[in-house]
C-alpha positions in Angstrom: 0.1 -0.3 0.0 1.4 3.3 -1.3 2.6 6.1 1.5 -0.3 8.7 2.5 0.3 11.8 -0.2 1.5 14.0 2.5 4.1 11.2 3.4 6.5 10.7 -0.3 8.8 12.4 -1.3 9.1 12.2 -5.9 12.9 12.2 -6.9 14.9 13.5 -10.0 15.7 9.5 -10.5 14.3 6.4 -11.8 13.3 3.9 -9.9 15.7 0.8 -11.4 19.0 3.5 -11.2 17.8 4.7 -7.8 17.3 0.8 -6.6 20.5 0.0 -7.7 23.3 2.5 -7.6 22.3 4.5 -4.6 23.7 3.0 -1.4 26.2 4.4 1.3 30.3 4.3 1.7 29.8 3.8 -1.7 32.5 6.4 -4.3 29.4 7.8 -5.3 29.1 9.7 -1.6 32.7 11.0 -1.0 32.6 12.5 -4.8 28.7 14.1 -3.8 30.4 15.5 -0.8 32.9 17.0 -3.0 30.3 18.8 -5.3 29.1 20.0 -2.4 31.5 21.1 -0.8 33.0 23.2 -4.3 29.3 24.6 -4.7 29.0 22.4 -7.7 25.7 20.7 -6.5 23.4 21.9 -3.5 19.9 20.1 -2.7 19.3 16.3 -1.5 17.9 16.1 -4.3 21.2 16.2 -6.1 22.9 14.7 -3.5 20.7 11.9 -4.4 21.6 12.2 -8.4 24.9 12.2 -8.2 25.4 9.4 -5.9 23.5 7.5 -8.8 25.8 8.9 -11.8 28.7 8.1 -9.3 28.3 4.3 -8.8 26.5 3.8 -12.3 29.7 4.7 -13.9 32.2 3.5 -11.7 30.2 0.1 -12.3 29.9 0.1 -16.2 33.9 1.0 -16.5 35.1 -1.1 -14.2 32.8 -4.3 -16.0 34.7 -3.3 -19.7 38.4 -2.5 -17.8 37.6 -6.3 -16.5 36.8 -8.0 -19.7 39.6 -6.1 -21.8 41.3 -7.6 -19.3 40.1 -11.2 -19.8 39.7 -10.9 -23.1 43.8 -11.2 -23.2 43.7 -15.0 -21.1 39.9 -16.2 -23.9 37.5 -15.4 -20.4 35.9 -12.3 -21.6 33.2 -13.9 -23.5 32.6 -16.4 -20.0 33.4 -13.6 -17.9 30.3 -11.8 -19.7 27.4 -14.6 -19.9 28.7 -15.6 -15.6 27.4 -11.2 -15.3 24.5 -12.2 -17.3 23.2 -15.2 -15.8 24.0 -13.0 -11.7 27.3 -15.6 -11.1 28.8 -13.0 -8.9 30.7 -16.0 -7.5 31.7 -17.2 -11.1 32.9 -13.8 -12.0 35.2 -13.2 -9.0 36.3 -16.5 -9.5 37.8 -15.5 -12.8 38.7 -12.0 -11.9 41.5 -13.9 -8.6 42.4 -16.4 -11.1 43.4 -14.3 -13.9 44.0 -10.8 -13.0 44.1 -11.1 -9.6 43.8 -8.9 -6.2 46.8 -6.3 -7.0 45.2 -5.5 -10.8 42.1 -5.9 -9.6 42.7 -2.8 -7.0 44.8 -1.1 -9.8 41.8 -1.0 -11.8 39.6 0.0 -9.5 41.4 2.8 -8.5 42.1 4.1 -12.4 38.3 4.0 -12.4 37.7 6.3 -9.4 40.3 8.6 -11.0 38.7 8.5 -14.3 34.9 9.2 -13.0 36.3 12.2 -11.3 38.0 13.2 -14.1 34.6 12.8 -16.5 33.1 14.7 -14.1 36.0 17.4 -13.1 35.1 17.1 -9.6 38.2 16.5 -8.0 39.3 15.3 -4.3 38.3 17.8 -1.3 40.9 16.8 1.5 39.6 15.8 5.1 41.1 19.1 6.3 39.8 21.6 3.5 36.2 19.8 3.8 36.1 20.7 8.3 37.7 24.6 7.0 35.1 24.9 5.0 32.3 23.6 6.5 33.2 25.9 10.2 34.1 28.9 8.2 32.4 29.2 5.2 29.7 31.8 4.5 26.0 31.2 4.1 25.5 29.1 0.9 23.2 31.3 -1.0 26.3 34.2 -0.7 28.8 31.9 -1.6 29.7 31.4 -5.5 28.3 28.2 -7.4 30.7 26.4 -9.5 28.8 25.4 -12.3 29.2 21.9 -14.0 30.1 21.0 -17.2 26.6 19.6 -17.5 24.0 18.2 -15.5 25.3 15.7 -12.9 23.0 13.2 -13.0 21.9 9.6 -14.4 19.8 9.3 -17.5 16.2 9.2 -16.4 14.4 6.1 -17.6 11.0 5.1 -16.4 9.0 6.1 -13.3 10.4 8.1 -10.6 11.8 6.4 -7.5 9.3 7.6 -4.7 10.7 7.6 -1.3 7.9 7.1 1.8 8.9 10.4 3.9 7.7 13.9 3.5 9.2 16.4 1.4 9.5 19.2 3.7 11.0 16.4 6.0 13.7 15.1 3.2 14.8 18.9 2.0 15.8 19.9 5.7 16.5 16.2 7.3 18.5 15.1 4.1 22.3 14.7 4.2 25.4 12.7 3.7 28.0 13.7 6.1 28.2 13.9 10.1 27.0 12.1 12.9 23.8 10.9 11.2 25.3 9.4 8.7 27.9 6.9 10.2 24.9 5.8 12.6 23.5 4.8 9.2 26.0 3.5 7.7 26.4 1.3 10.2 22.7 0.1 10.1 23.3 -1.0 6.4 26.6 -2.4 7.3 24.9 -4.5 10.0 21.9 -5.2 8.2 19.3 -3.4 10.5 18.6 -1.4 6.6 19.0 -3.2 3.2 17.3 -1.3 0.8 18.0 2.7 -0.6 14.5 3.7 0.3 15.5 2.5 4.0 18.8 4.2 3.7 17.1 7.9 2.9 14.5 7.6 5.5 16.7 6.8 8.4 19.3 9.5 7.6 16.2 12.1 7.8 14.8 10.2 11.0 18.0 10.3 12.5 19.3 13.6 11.8 16.4 14.7 12.3 16.2 13.6 15.9 19.9 14.9 16.3 18.9 18.6 15.6 16.0 18.2 17.9 18.3 16.5 20.8 20.9 19.1 20.2 18.3 22.0 20.3 16.7 20.5 23.8 20.0 20.3 25.3 21.2 23.7 24.5 17.5 25.5 26.1 17.9 23.3 28.8 21.7 24.8 29.6 20.4 27.9 29.1 17.1 27.6 31.6 20.1 27.1 34.1 21.9 29.5 33.6 19.0 32.6 33.2 16.7 32.8 36.1 14.4 34.8 33.7 13.2 34.5 30.2 13.4 38.0 29.7 17.0 37.7 30.6 17.3 34.8 28.2 15.9 36.7 25.3 17.9 39.6 26.3 21.0 37.2 25.8 19.7 35.8 22.4 19.5 38.7 20.8 23.0 40.4 21.3 24.6 37.0 20.9 26.0 36.0 24.1 23.9 33.1 24.4 25.1 31.7 21.5 28.6 32.7 22.5 27.7 31.4 26.4 26.6 27.8 25.0 29.0 27.2 23.2 31.6 27.9 26.1 29.5 25.7 28.3 29.3 22.7 25.3 32.8 22.6 25.0 33.1 21.5 28.4 31.4 18.8 28.5 30.8 17.9 24.8 32.2 14.7 25.1 29.7 13.3 27.5 26.9 15.0 25.7 27.7 13.7 22.6 28.1 9.9 23.6 24.6 10.4 25.4 23.4 11.3 22.6 24.6 8.8 20.2 23.8 6.1 22.4 20.0 7.5 23.2 20.4 7.4 19.2 21.6 4.1 18.6 19.4 2.8 20.9 16.1 4.0 19.8 16.9 2.5 16.2 18.2 -0.8 16.8 22.4 0.1 15.8 24.6 -1.2 18.0 28.1 0.5 17.8 30.6 -1.1 15.7 34.0 0.4 16.6 35.2 3.0 19.6 35.3 7.1 17.8 38.2 8.8 18.5 38.4 12.4 20.7 39.1 14.3 17.2 36.9 12.1 15.7 34.6 12.4 17.6 35.1 16.3 18.3 34.9 16.6 14.5 31.3 15.4 14.8 30.4 17.7 17.3 31.5 21.0 15.3 30.2 19.9 12.3 26.6 19.6 14.4 27.3 23.5 15.5 27.7 24.8 12.3 25.0 27.2 12.7 23.1 28.9 15.9 20.1 26.7 17.3 16.6 28.4 16.3 
């Protein structure tokens, strides 16, 4: 049964492409982040388009590179037949036997580099991304770097429809930050499996994350200020934002850990590894890019 009209979002990619090529932890995610940082894309619709495009190009180009490699051994037809039948085990056997792990790794790196070059999206360093997210101006004031063409795969068939309200998708869909890593863990642990679940959970986790941060900020404020009038003055003159940031820095580790545990428990996603202090602080900084309103 389809979701109610008010609780669905029509994407700008077709359903088969979305279902096959949108997934977390892929190269498409990294390229989309870099394109977002460079101002080449801005909307969540464009993000999903680019993720699908990158993953589709990589899959197709890697397939033809593999065919070319196996042709030297007379195994290209056998590999093509195994691919047509969906026999992944036979494909892997042929690759390992006639190409080898080291050459396979080189081929994958070459395809990644070629796709970025084709789309003209160079890699953005982690340091540069952190600096731009912390100190850049508002997006509407930034110069947008126009891509050579629309960064989207060809549209064929019916559009993909995600069972989530449009306003929630447009406001809370992000491919980075603390929420993304929780949802990536959910995907890797098979808590979720489909791209529809990935998009929906990303929005739901981000919404819960932002709400809890606001609640924490207001609780901290009401503990500090004796009346609503005093709080209102502090918000207007900017002292509230500064004092909130100072207080948060002093207790962010425990607050962040508690919030992550609460979200993981609510969505049934156990933690797979300990996040170091540097990474935890980076995630916390990303969460405080804009002031609470």
